[in-house]
C-alpha positions as CSV (number, residue, x, y, z in Angstrom):
1,M,-0.8,95.0,16.6
2,P,-3.6,96.8,18.5
3,I,-3.6,96.2,22.2
4,A,-6.8,94.6,23.4
5,T,-8.4,96.2,26.5
6,A,-11.0,95.0,28.9
7,C,-13.0,96.5,31.7
8,L,-13.0,94.3,34.8
9,P,-14.2,95.1,38.4
10,V,-11.1,96.2,40.3
11,D,-11.8,94.1,43.3
12,E,-12.2,90.9,41.2
13,L,-9.0,91.5,39.4
14,L,-7.1,92.1,42.7
15,R,-8.6,89.0,44.1
16,A,-7.2,87.0,41.2
17,I,-3.8,88.7,41.5
18,R,-3.7,87.7,45.2
19,E,-4.4,84.1,44.2
20,L,-1.5,84.2,41.8
21,S,0.7,85.5,44.6
22,R,-0.5,82.8,46.9
23,A,0.5,80.2,44.3
24,G,4.0,81.5,44.2
25,R,3.6,83.5,40.9
26,W,4.9,86.7,42.4
27,E,6.5,88.1,39.3
28,T,3.3,87.4,37.2
29,A,1.2,89.1,39.9
30,A,3.5,92.2,39.9
31,R,3.5,92.3,36.1
32,L,-0.3,92.5,36.1
33,L,-0.3,95.2,38.8
34,D,2.3,97.5,37.5
35,P,0.6,98.6,34.2
36,L,-2.9,98.7,35.8
37,S,-4.5,102.0,34.9
38,V,-6.9,103.1,37.6
39,T,-8.3,106.7,37.8
40,D,-10.3,106.5,41.0
41,P,-8.0,107.4,44.0
42,D,-9.7,104.8,46.3
43,A,-9.1,102.1,43.7
44,R,-5.5,103.2,43.2
45,A,-5.0,102.8,47.0
46,R,-6.3,99.2,46.8
47,V,-4.0,98.4,43.9
48,A,-1.0,99.8,45.8
49,L,-2.0,97.8,48.9
50,T,-2.2,94.6,46.8
51,A,1.2,95.3,45.3
52,A,2.6,95.6,48.9
53,E,1.0,92.3,49.9
54,V,2.4,90.5,46.9
55,A,5.9,91.9,47.6
56,L,5.7,90.9,51.2
57,E,4.8,87.3,50.3
58,H,7.6,87.2,47.7
59,D,10.2,88.5,50.3
60,W,9.1,86.0,52.9
61,F,9.5,82.9,50.8
62,S,12.4,84.0,48.5
63,G,14.5,86.1,50.9
64,T,14.2,89.1,48.6
65,D,13.8,92.7,49.8
66,T,11.1,94.4,47.8
67,A,8.3,95.2,50.2
68,A,9.5,98.4,51.8
69,E,9.2,100.4,48.5
70,R,5.8,98.9,47.8
71,I,4.5,99.7,51.3
72,A,5.8,103.3,51.0
73,A,3.8,103.6,47.7
74,A,0.7,102.1,49.4
75,V,1.0,104.7,52.2
76,A,1.3,107.5,49.7
77,A,-1.7,106.2,47.7
78,A,-3.8,106.0,50.9
79,E,-3.0,109.6,51.7
80,K,-4.7,110.6,48.4
81,E,-7.9,108.7,49.0
82,T,-11.0,110.8,49.0
83,H,-12.4,108.8,51.9
84,T,-10.4,106.2,53.9
85,T,-12.5,103.2,54.9
86,P,-11.8,101.5,58.3
87,D,-11.1,98.3,56.4
88,G,-8.6,99.9,54.1
89,A,-6.8,101.8,56.9
90,W,-6.6,98.6,59.0
91,D,-5.4,96.5,56.1
92,L,-2.5,98.9,55.4
93,E,-1.4,99.0,59.0
94,F,-1.6,95.2,59.1
95,V,0.7,95.0,56.1
96,R,3.1,97.3,57.8
97,L,3.0,95.2,61.0
98,R,3.8,92.0,59.0
99,H,6.7,93.7,57.3
100,D,8.2,95.0,60.5
101,Y,7.7,91.6,62.2
102,A,9.7,89.9,59.4
103,R,12.3,92.7,59.3
104,L,13.0,92.4,63.0
105,L,13.5,88.7,62.7
106,L,16.7,89.4,60.8
107,V,19.8,90.2,62.9
108,D,23.0,90.6,61.0
109,G,21.3,89.1,57.9
110,R,20.2,85.9,59.6
111,L,16.9,84.8,61.1
112,R,17.1,85.1,64.9
113,F,14.3,84.1,67.3
114,G,13.9,85.6,70.7
115,P,14.9,89.1,71.8
116,A,18.7,88.8,71.7
117,G,20.3,91.4,69.6
118,K,17.1,93.3,69.0
119,D,16.0,96.8,70.0
120,P,13.7,96.3,73.1
121,E,11.7,99.4,72.3
122,A,11.1,98.3,68.7
123,L,9.8,95.0,69.9
124,A,7.6,96.6,72.5
125,A,6.2,98.9,69.9
126,L,5.5,96.0,67.6
127,R,3.5,94.2,70.2
128,R,1.5,97.3,71.1
129,R,0.7,97.8,67.4
130,A,-0.5,94.2,67.2
131,R,-2.7,94.6,70.2
132,A,-4.1,97.9,68.8
133,L,-5.0,96.0,65.5
134,C,-6.8,93.4,67.6
135,D,-8.8,96.0,69.4
136,G,-9.5,98.0,66.3
137,A,-10.3,95.2,63.8
138,P,-13.4,96.0,61.8
139,D,-14.5,92.3,61.7
140,D,-13.7,88.9,63.4
141,R,-11.6,87.6,60.6
142,R,-9.2,90.5,60.6
143,R,-9.1,90.3,64.4
144,G,-8.1,86.7,64.0
145,W,-5.2,87.7,61.8
146,A,-4.0,90.3,64.2
147,T,-4.3,87.8,67.1
148,L,-2.2,85.4,65.1
149,Y,0.5,87.9,64.7
150,L,0.3,88.9,68.4
151,G,1.1,85.2,69.0
152,L,4.0,85.2,66.6
153,I,5.5,88.3,68.1
154,T,5.1,86.8,71.6
155,D,6.6,83.6,70.4
156,N,9.4,84.5,68.0
157,H,10.4,88.0,69.3
158,F,9.9,87.7,73.0
159,A,10.4,83.9,73.4
160,E,7.4,83.7,75.7
161,R,6.5,80.2,74.5
162,T,3.8,79.4,77.1
163,A,2.0,82.7,76.4
164,A,1.7,82.3,72.6
165,P,-0.6,79.3,72.1
166,V,-3.7,81.1,73.5
167,H,-3.4,83.6,70.6
168,Y,-3.1,80.8,68.1
169,E,-6.2,79.1,69.5
170,A,-8.1,82.3,69.2
171,A,-6.9,82.7,65.6
172,L,-7.9,79.2,64.8
173,R,-11.4,79.8,66.0
174,A,-11.7,82.9,64.0
175,G,-10.4,81.2,60.9
176,E,-12.8,78.3,61.2
177,A,-15.8,80.5,62.0
178,G,-15.0,82.8,59.1
179,A,-14.1,80.1,56.6
180,D,-10.6,81.6,56.2
181,D,-8.5,78.5,55.3
182,L,-5.3,80.5,55.3
183,L,-5.8,81.9,58.8
184,A,-6.8,78.4,60.2
185,R,-3.7,76.9,58.4
186,E,-1.3,79.4,60.0
187,A,-2.8,78.9,63.4
188,L,-2.6,75.1,63.1
189,R,1.0,75.3,61.8
190,H,2.1,77.1,65.0
191,L,0.0,75.1,67.4
192,G,1.6,72.0,65.9
193,D,5.0,73.5,66.5
194,H,4.2,73.7,70.2
195,D,2.9,70.2,70.2
196,H,6.1,69.0,68.6
197,D,8.3,70.8,71.1
198,C,6.2,69.3,73.9
199,G,6.8,65.8,72.5
200,D,3.2,65.3,71.5
201,R,3.9,63.8,68.0
202,T,0.3,62.5,67.5
203,R,-1.3,65.9,68.0
204,A,1.4,67.7,66.0
205,L,0.8,65.2,63.1
206,D,-2.9,65.8,63.2
207,R,-2.5,69.6,63.2
208,W,0.2,69.7,60.6
209,R,-1.8,67.4,58.3
210,R,-4.9,69.6,58.7
211,A,-2.7,72.7,58.0
212,T,-1.3,71.0,54.8
213,A,-4.8,70.3,53.5
214,L,-6.1,73.7,54.3
215,G,-3.2,75.4,52.6
216,A,-3.7,73.2,49.5
217,R,-7.4,74.1,49.4
218,A,-6.5,77.8,49.7
219,G,-4.0,77.5,46.8
220,T,-0.9,78.4,48.7
221,V,1.8,76.4,46.9
222,P,4.8,77.6,48.9
223,G,2.8,77.4,52.1
224,T,1.8,73.8,51.4
225,L,5.4,72.9,50.6
226,S,6.5,74.4,53.9
227,Q,3.9,72.2,55.6
228,Q,5.2,69.1,53.8
229,L,8.7,69.8,55.2
230,L,7.2,69.7,58.7
231,L,5.7,66.3,57.9
232,A,9.1,65.2,56.9
233,V,10.4,66.3,60.3
234,L,7.8,64.1,62.0
235,A,8.7,61.2,59.7
236,R,12.3,61.5,60.7
237,G,11.3,61.7,64.3
238,A,9.3,58.5,63.9
239,G,12.3,56.7,62.5
240,D,11.1,56.7,58.9
241,E,14.2,58.3,57.2
242,P,13.3,57.1,53.7
243,A,9.9,58.9,53.9
244,A,11.5,62.0,55.4
245,R,14.1,62.2,52.7
246,A,11.5,61.6,49.9
247,L,9.3,64.4,51.2
248,A,12.2,66.8,51.7
249,T,13.7,66.0,48.2
250,E,10.4,66.9,46.5
251,V,10.0,70.1,48.6
252,T,13.5,71.2,47.6
253,R,12.8,70.5,44.0
254,W,9.4,72.3,43.9
255,A,10.6,75.2,46.0
256,E,13.6,75.8,43.7
257,A,11.2,75.6,40.7
258,I,9.0,78.4,41.9
259,G,11.8,80.6,43.2
260,A,11.0,80.0,46.9
261,T,14.7,80.2,47.7
262,R,14.5,80.5,51.5
263,L,12.2,77.4,51.7
264,A,14.5,75.5,49.3
265,Q,17.5,76.2,51.5
266,Q,15.6,74.9,54.6
267,A,14.6,71.7,52.8
268,S,18.2,71.2,51.6
269,A,19.5,71.8,55.1
270,F,17.0,69.2,56.4
271,L,18.4,66.7,53.9
272,G,21.8,67.5,55.3
273,G,20.6,66.6,58.8
274,T,19.4,70.0,60.2
275,D,16.0,70.1,62.0
276,P,14.2,73.3,60.8
277,T,12.0,73.2,63.9
278,A,14.9,73.2,66.4
279,P,15.1,76.4,68.4
280,P,18.3,78.3,67.7
281,Q,20.8,78.6,70.5
282,D,20.0,82.2,71.2
283,R,16.2,81.8,71.3
């Protein structure tokens, strides 16, 4: 049979592929990207960057390890661009930062928060890179994302818990001002975590409910499921164990169905009595 072809604007196609990835359809997104025939070097660089972003999302929720190769390909494609835009260069460096942030969270194959067991120079360099991305962001929305990761690095790699929320607050303002539901969702998620740790259940519930709704509106299926698990944590803390178990059971079922292995394991552990928000002993 003849193969049908169609001409579509590259940026529109890449936007649709990112939405598939956001919904947890990582393999489908990759299958659309891999055979994509693009002749323009600048467009090829954008395609390679999108492939790296898809792989990064897949790795985060599924515990796979596919992003490094995709990021290397994106770097190689960027070097062949006829003209590198500030936006494109920034976006590529931000993907690299996100990948290194996630990679440094793993110590001996396990997630570890705080600086224990990690290379101090690597952590310091990561924080410098986040600050440079904040300073060099081409717009307020991108600055908000860099500020969010500066908060995550401060929080989860340096264990400077009191210093992180100011970064999340700035990221939230940027997300709300720029109508970026995903950015606002991420900021609310982590602000709610601090509220929860401080014993302010009411504020944590408000922020986590808002984050859940924003994630759903943005189409992030695994992200919305991860928020539902946090609501289950609050239900258990309020003494409503049936509600907590009902939520966690559905999160486990959905996460397994879409291949979000890491999230499914967290939800299953919650059903076994583990609190996914509890700081590890070495934090």
